[in-house]
N, C-alpha and C positions, 0 to 999 in steps of 0.2 A: 503493499499499500503506499501511496506516495506520502512524504513527509508533510507536505502542505494539508493533505487531508486529515491526516492524524492529528495535526495541530489544531485545525478548526474544530474537529469532532472533541478532542479533550477541552478546548477553550469552552465550547457550548456546555459540555458536561459540568465542567467547573462552575460555570455562570448559573446553571440550574441548581446545582447543589448547595451552593453557597447562598444563593438567594433564598432557597427553601430553608436553610438552616437561619439565615438572618430573620425570616418571619417568626421564628419562635422565640417567645419572650424569654429573655434571661440566658439565651445560649451564647456561647463563646465561639465564635467562627475562628478566632486565631489559634485557639488549641486544636482545631480540626484540620487547619490548613497544612501543616507540616507533615502529619501522619499520611493525610491524602496524598500529598505530592511525593512522599516517599513510596507509597503504593504505586503510583504511576512510574515512578523511577525503576522500581523492582520488576514492574511488568515489562520493562525493556523498551520504553518509549524513548525516541531520539531526544537529544537535548533541546532541540527547537519546540517540541511538542510539550516538553516538560515546562519550558519557560512560558509557552502560551497558556498552559494549564495554571500556572502560579500567577500570571498577571491577570487572568480572567477572574481567578479566586479573589485577588486583591481588589480588582475593580468592582465585583459584585459585592464585596464586603463594605466598601465605602459609598456605594450609590444606592444602598437600600434605605 
C-alpha cells in the first residue's frame, strides 16, 4: 500500500479516535496519545504515517 494512503488513513483514524475521546467529560487525551502512537509504530507503519497520526491526534485534541 502506498505511504500516502496509509498516512491519510491513519490521520483520519487518529482524528476520529481523539475527537471521540475528547467528547467524554473528564477524559485525558494526552495520556492516550503516546500509547496509541506506540501501537501504530509497533504495527510497522512508515515514519510518515506515524507523523501524520500524531499530528492528527494533536490537532483533534486542540480543536474540540
